[in-house]
Backbone atoms as SQL, in Angstrom:
CREATE TABLE atoms (id INTEGER PRIMARY KEY, chain TEXT, resi INTEGER, resn TEXT, atom TEXT, x REAL, y REAL, z REAL);
INSERT INTO atoms VALUES
  (1, 'A', 1, 'UNK', 'N', 14.471, -7.854, -14.073),
  (2, 'A', 1, 'UNK', 'CA', 13.222, -7.432, -13.460),
  (3, 'A', 1, 'UNK', 'C', 12.055, -7.886, -14.331),
  (4, 'A', 2, 'UNK', 'N', 11.009, -8.336, -13.707),
  (5, 'A', 2, 'UNK', 'CA', 9.863, -8.892, -14.420),
  (6, 'A', 2, 'UNK', 'C', 8.927, -7.828, -14.987),
  (7, 'A', 3, 'UNK', 'N', 8.961, -6.639, -14.464),
  (8, 'A', 3, 'UNK', 'CA', 8.010, -5.603, -14.885),
  (9, 'A', 3, 'UNK', 'C', 7.970, -5.392, -16.400),
  (10, 'A', 4, 'UNK', 'N', 9.099, -5.223, -17.101),
  (11, 'A', 4, 'UNK', 'CA', 9.011, -5.032, -18.563),
  (12, 'A', 4, 'UNK', 'C', 8.372, -6.224, -19.263),
  (13, 'A', 5, 'UNK', 'N', 8.628, -7.428, -18.782),
  (14, 'A', 5, 'UNK', 'CA', 8.039, -8.618, -19.387),
  (15, 'A', 5, 'UNK', 'C', 6.538, -8.621, -19.199),
  (16, 'A', 6, 'UNK', 'N', 6.066, -8.322, -17.999),
  (17, 'A', 6, 'UNK', 'CA', 4.624, -8.284, -17.750),
  (18, 'A', 6, 'UNK', 'C', 3.938, -7.194, -18.562),
  (19, 'A', 7, 'UNK', 'N', 4.584, -6.052, -18.681),
  (20, 'A', 7, 'UNK', 'CA', 3.975, -4.940, -19.420),
  (21, 'A', 7, 'UNK', 'C', 3.918, -5.219, -20.922),
  (22, 'A', 8, 'UNK', 'N', 4.784, -6.109, -21.418),
  (23, 'A', 8, 'UNK', 'CA', 4.801, -6.407, -22.853),
  (24, 'A', 8, 'UNK', 'C', 3.706, -7.387, -23.266),
  (25, 'A', 9, 'UNK', 'N', 3.057, -8.030, -22.327),
  (26, 'A', 9, 'UNK', 'CA', 1.978, -8.986, -22.625),
  (27, 'A', 9, 'UNK', 'C', 0.677, -8.233, -22.836),
  (28, 'A', 10, 'UNK', 'N', 0.183, -8.230, -24.042),
  (29, 'A', 10, 'UNK', 'CA', -1.019, -7.461, -24.380),
  (30, 'A', 10, 'UNK', 'C', -2.266, -7.927, -23.656),
  (31, 'A', 11, 'UNK', 'N', -2.407, -9.223, -23.461),
  (32, 'A', 11, 'UNK', 'CA', -3.620, -9.769, -22.858),
  (33, 'A', 11, 'UNK', 'C', -3.536, -9.878, -21.338),
  (34, 'A', 12, 'UNK', 'N', -2.468, -9.381, -20.760),
  (35, 'A', 12, 'UNK', 'CA', -2.273, -9.459, -19.322),
  (36, 'A', 12, 'UNK', 'C', -2.635, -8.147, -18.659),
  (37, 'A', 13, 'UNK', 'N', -3.379, -8.229, -17.579),
  (38, 'A', 13, 'UNK', 'CA', -3.712, -7.035, -16.810),
  (39, 'A', 13, 'UNK', 'C', -3.402, -7.324, -15.351),
  (40, 'A', 14, 'UNK', 'N', -2.501, -6.548, -14.767),
  (41, 'A', 14, 'UNK', 'CA', -2.156, -6.707, -13.366),
  (42, 'A', 14, 'UNK', 'C', -3.216, -5.963, -12.555),
  (43, 'A', 15, 'UNK', 'N', -3.972, -6.691, -11.747),
  (44, 'A', 15, 'UNK', 'CA', -5.064, -6.088, -10.983),
  (45, 'A', 15, 'UNK', 'C', -4.752, -6.000, -9.497),
  (46, 'A', 16, 'UNK', 'N', -3.754, -6.754, -9.034),
  (47, 'A', 16, 'UNK', 'CA', -3.463, -6.770, -7.605),
  (48, 'A', 16, 'UNK', 'C', -2.017, -7.160, -7.343),
  (49, 'A', 17, 'UNK', 'N', -1.495, -6.645, -6.251),
  (50, 'A', 17, 'UNK', 'CA', -0.157, -6.991, -5.766),
  (51, 'A', 17, 'UNK', 'C', -0.258, -7.259, -4.280),
  (52, 'A', 18, 'UNK', 'N', 0.606, -8.121, -3.778),
  (53, 'A', 18, 'UNK', 'CA', 0.661, -8.358, -2.341),
  (54, 'A', 18, 'UNK', 'C', 2.100, -8.191, -1.890),
  (55, 'A', 19, 'UNK', 'N', 2.261, -7.567, -0.747),
  (56, 'A', 19, 'UNK', 'CA', 3.602, -7.403, -0.214),
  (57, 'A', 19, 'UNK', 'C', 3.574, -6.802, 1.176),
  (58, 'A', 20, 'UNK', 'N', 4.516, -7.206, 1.992),
  (59, 'A', 20, 'UNK', 'CA', 4.582, -6.683, 3.354),
  (60, 'A', 20, 'UNK', 'C', 5.165, -5.276, 3.395),
  (61, 'A', 21, 'UNK', 'N', 5.884, -4.886, 2.334),
  (62, 'A', 21, 'UNK', 'CA', 6.412, -3.525, 2.232),
  (63, 'A', 21, 'UNK', 'C', 5.395, -2.708, 1.431),
  (64, 'A', 22, 'UNK', 'N', 4.484, -2.079, 2.129),
  (65, 'A', 22, 'UNK', 'CA', 3.379, -1.363, 1.489),
  (66, 'A', 22, 'UNK', 'C', 3.853, -0.257, 0.559),
  (67, 'A', 23, 'UNK', 'N', 4.878, 0.483, 0.960),
  (68, 'A', 23, 'UNK', 'CA', 5.383, 1.577, 0.118),
  (69, 'A', 23, 'UNK', 'C', 5.912, 1.042, -1.210),
  (70, 'A', 24, 'UNK', 'N', 6.676, -0.025, -1.149),
  (71, 'A', 24, 'UNK', 'CA', 7.237, -0.619, -2.364),
  (72, 'A', 24, 'UNK', 'C', 6.136, -1.193, -3.253),
  (73, 'A', 25, 'UNK', 'N', 5.188, -1.894, -2.652),
  (74, 'A', 25, 'UNK', 'CA', 4.084, -2.477, -3.419),
  (75, 'A', 25, 'UNK', 'C', 3.225, -1.388, -4.053),
  (76, 'A', 26, 'UNK', 'N', 2.994, -0.316, -3.332),
  (77, 'A', 26, 'UNK', 'CA', 2.188, 0.794, -3.864),
  (78, 'A', 26, 'UNK', 'C', 2.894, 1.471, -5.033),
  (79, 'A', 27, 'UNK', 'N', 4.200, 1.621, -4.931),
  (80, 'A', 27, 'UNK', 'CA', 4.982, 2.217, -6.010),
  (81, 'A', 27, 'UNK', 'C', 4.895, 1.359, -7.275),
  (82, 'A', 28, 'UNK', 'N', 5.022, 0.058, -7.108),
  (83, 'A', 28, 'UNK', 'CA', 4.930, -0.846, -8.249),
  (84, 'A', 28, 'UNK', 'C', 3.507, -0.864, -8.813),
  (85, 'A', 29, 'UNK', 'N', 2.514, -0.796, -7.950),
  (86, 'A', 29, 'UNK', 'CA', 1.117, -0.795, -8.395),
  (87, 'A', 29, 'UNK', 'C', 0.832, 0.394, -9.312),
  (88, 'A', 30, 'UNK', 'N', 1.420, 1.531, -9.024),
  (89, 'A', 30, 'UNK', 'CA', 1.242, 2.716, -9.876),
  (90, 'A', 30, 'UNK', 'C', 1.772, 2.467, -11.278),
  (91, 'A', 31, 'UNK', 'N', 2.852, 1.711, -11.387),
  (92, 'A', 31, 'UNK', 'CA', 3.442, 1.410, -12.696),
  (93, 'A', 31, 'UNK', 'C', 2.541, 0.495, -13.518),
  (94, 'A', 32, 'UNK', 'N', 1.652, -0.198, -12.837),
  (95, 'A', 32, 'UNK', 'CA', 0.705, -1.078, -13.518),
  (96, 'A', 32, 'UNK', 'C', -0.685, -0.485, -13.555),
  (97, 'A', 33, 'UNK', 'N', -0.800, 0.808, -13.513),
  (98, 'A', 33, 'UNK', 'CA', -2.083, 1.466, -13.670),
  (99, 'A', 33, 'UNK', 'C', -2.954, 1.466, -12.430),
  (100, 'A', 34, 'UNK', 'N', -2.349, 1.365, -11.282),
  (101, 'A', 34, 'UNK', 'CA', -3.113, 1.455, -10.049),
  (102, 'A', 34, 'UNK', 'C', -3.685, 0.145, -9.555),
  (103, 'A', 35, 'UNK', 'N', -2.941, -0.932, -9.703),
  (104, 'A', 35, 'UNK', 'CA', -3.389, -2.222, -9.176),
  (105, 'A', 35, 'UNK', 'C', -3.631, -2.102, -7.671),
  (106, 'A', 36, 'UNK', 'N', -4.551, -2.883, -7.175),
  (107, 'A', 36, 'UNK', 'CA', -4.861, -2.880, -5.747),
  (108, 'A', 36, 'UNK', 'C', -3.745, -3.578, -4.977),
  (109, 'A', 37, 'UNK', 'N', -3.360, -3.016, -3.842),
  (110, 'A', 37, 'UNK', 'CA', -2.297, -3.586, -3.012),
  (111, 'A', 37, 'UNK', 'C', -2.911, -4.263, -1.793),
  (112, 'A', 38, 'UNK', 'N', -2.505, -5.491, -1.546),
  (113, 'A', 38, 'UNK', 'CA', -2.952, -6.260, -0.391),
  (114, 'A', 38, 'UNK', 'C', -1.765, -6.494, 0.535),
  (115, 'A', 39, 'UNK', 'N', -2.016, -6.590, 1.849),
  (116, 'A', 39, 'UNK', 'CA', -0.924, -6.715, 2.812),
  (117, 'A', 39, 'UNK', 'C', -0.207, -8.063, 2.794),
  (118, 'A', 40, 'UNK', 'N', -0.862, -9.082, 2.249),
  (119, 'A', 40, 'UNK', 'CA', -0.217, -10.395, 2.173),
  (120, 'A', 40, 'UNK', 'C', -0.916, -11.255, 1.117),
  (121, 'A', 41, 'UNK', 'N', -0.309, -12.373, 0.809),
  (122, 'A', 41, 'UNK', 'CA', -0.842, -13.221, -0.255),
  (123, 'A', 41, 'UNK', 'C', -2.200, -13.830, 0.092),
  (124, 'A', 42, 'UNK', 'N', -2.469, -14.044, 1.378),
  (125, 'A', 42, 'UNK', 'CA', -3.756, -14.641, 1.764),
  (126, 'A', 42, 'UNK', 'C', -4.923, -13.742, 1.369),
  (127, 'A', 43, 'UNK', 'N', -4.764, -12.448, 1.559),
  (128, 'A', 43, 'UNK', 'CA', -5.809, -11.494, 1.165),
  (129, 'A', 43, 'UNK', 'C', -5.950, -11.463, -0.355),
  (130, 'A', 44, 'UNK', 'N', -4.843, -11.529, -1.058),
  (131, 'A', 44, 'UNK', 'CA', -4.849, -11.492, -2.518),
  (132, 'A', 44, 'UNK', 'C', -5.557, -12.711, -3.105),
  (133, 'A', 45, 'UNK', 'N', -5.352, -13.870, -2.519),
  (134, 'A', 45, 'UNK', 'CA', -5.945, -15.098, -3.057),
  (135, 'A', 45, 'UNK', 'C', -7.464, -15.139, -2.928),
  (136, 'A', 46, 'UNK', 'N', -8.042, -14.274, -2.129),
  (137, 'A', 46, 'UNK', 'CA', -9.488, -14.224, -1.988),
  (138, 'A', 46, 'UNK', 'C', -10.183, -13.350, -3.012),
  (139, 'A', 47, 'UNK', 'N', -9.439, -12.764, -3.942),
  (140, 'A', 47, 'UNK', 'CA', -9.997, -11.860, -4.950),
  (141, 'A', 47, 'UNK', 'C', -10.481, -12.664, -6.158),
  (142, 'A', 48, 'UNK', 'N', -11.774, -12.578, -6.460),
  (143, 'A', 48, 'UNK', 'CA', -12.362, -13.355, -7.564),
  (144, 'A', 48, 'UNK', 'C', -11.825, -12.962, -8.937),
  (145, 'A', 49, 'UNK', 'N', -11.423, -11.724, -9.107),
  (146, 'A', 49, 'UNK', 'CA', -10.984, -11.213, -10.406),
  (147, 'A', 49, 'UNK', 'C', -9.646, -11.807, -10.861),
  (148, 'A', 50, 'UNK', 'N', -8.933, -12.455, -9.976),
  (149, 'A', 50, 'UNK', 'CA', -7.593, -12.969, -10.283),
  (150, 'A', 50, 'UNK', 'C', -7.677, -14.356, -10.912),
  (151, 'A', 51, 'UNK', 'N', -7.030, -14.490, -12.080),
  (152, 'A', 51, 'UNK', 'CA', -6.994, -15.763, -12.789),
  (153, 'A', 51, 'UNK', 'C', -5.656, -16.489, -12.612),
  (154, 'A', 52, 'UNK', 'N', -4.615, -15.749, -12.304),
  (155, 'A', 52, 'UNK', 'CA', -3.280, -16.335, -12.157),
  (156, 'A', 52, 'UNK', 'C', -2.480, -15.518, -11.154),
  (157, 'A', 53, 'UNK', 'N', -1.488, -16.154, -10.557),
  (158, 'A', 53, 'UNK', 'CA', -0.632, -15.491, -9.576),
  (159, 'A', 53, 'UNK', 'C', 0.819, -15.699, -9.983),
  (160, 'A', 54, 'UNK', 'N', 1.588, -14.620, -9.996),
  (161, 'A', 54, 'UNK', 'CA', 3.023, -14.691, -10.251),
  (162, 'A', 54, 'UNK', 'C', 3.733, -14.483, -8.917),
  (163, 'A', 55, 'UNK', 'N', 4.576, -15.415, -8.535),
  (164, 'A', 55, 'UNK', 'CA', 5.311, -15.315, -7.275),
  (165, 'A', 55, 'UNK', 'C', 6.704, -14.805, -7.591),
  (166, 'A', 56, 'UNK', 'N', 6.991, -13.602, -7.089),
  (167, 'A', 56, 'UNK', 'CA', 8.260, -12.954, -7.415),
  (168, 'A', 56, 'UNK', 'C', 9.325, -13.137, -6.339),
  (169, 'A', 57, 'UNK', 'N', 9.088, -14.007, -5.385),
  (170, 'A', 57, 'UNK', 'CA', 10.068, -14.262, -4.340),
  (171, 'A', 57, 'UNK', 'C', 11.244, -15.029, -4.929),
  (172, 'A', 58, 'UNK', 'N', 12.471, -14.579, -4.680),
  (173, 'A', 58, 'UNK', 'CA', 13.627, -15.310, -5.188),
  (174, 'A', 58, 'UNK', 'C', 13.638, -16.747, -4.664),
  (175, 'A', 59, 'UNK', 'N', 14.075, -17.702, -5.481),
  (176, 'A', 59, 'UNK', 'CA', 14.048, -19.101, -5.067),
  (177, 'A', 59, 'UNK', 'C', 14.725, -19.388, -3.723),
  (178, 'A', 60, 'UNK', 'N', 15.797, -18.697, -3.416),
  (179, 'A', 60, 'UNK', 'CA', 16.493, -18.991, -2.162),
  (180, 'A', 60, 'UNK', 'C', 15.711, -18.548, -0.920),
  (181, 'A', 61, 'UNK', 'N', 14.648, -17.770, -1.113),
  (182, 'A', 61, 'UNK', 'CA', 13.808, -17.341, 0.005),
  (183, 'A', 61, 'UNK', 'C', 12.498, -18.131, 0.089),
  (184, 'A', 62, 'UNK', 'N', 12.256, -19.021, -0.860),
  (185, 'A', 62, 'UNK', 'CA', 11.029, -19.800, -0.874),
  (186, 'A', 62, 'UNK', 'C', 11.185, -21.016, 0.023),
  (187, 'A', 63, 'UNK', 'N', 10.131, -21.358, 0.749),
  (188, 'A', 63, 'UNK', 'CA', 10.127, -22.531, 1.609),
  (189, 'A', 63, 'UNK', 'C', 9.809, -23.753, 0.770),
  (190, 'A', 64, 'UNK', 'N', 10.557, -24.787, 0.957),
  (191, 'A', 64, 'UNK', 'CA', 10.313, -26.034, 0.225),
  (192, 'A', 64, 'UNK', 'C', 10.275, -27.187, 1.223),
  (193, 'A', 65, 'UNK', 'N', 9.241, -28.015, 1.117),
  (194, 'A', 65, 'UNK', 'CA', 9.163, -29.208, 1.963),
  (195, 'A', 65, 'UNK', 'C', 10.023, -30.307, 1.350),
  (196, 'A', 66, 'UNK', 'N', 10.601, -31.106, 2.205),
  (197, 'A', 66, 'UNK', 'CA', 11.350, -32.269, 1.712),
  (198, 'A', 66, 'UNK', 'C', 12.758, -32.017, 1.719);
């Protein structure tokens, strides 16, 4: 699970999460100090405060062209 790794980074602050499962995303957001939850990645990408995005989708579920 990535959560312990993210929490161990001193200069990292999780400010937002996106997910179609709102209950699950909200639960995880609480563990990161109340990050804002967005219904999908498109809404999340419009947030100016975000400097980087971590995609937690397992590789076998990611769409790849080619």
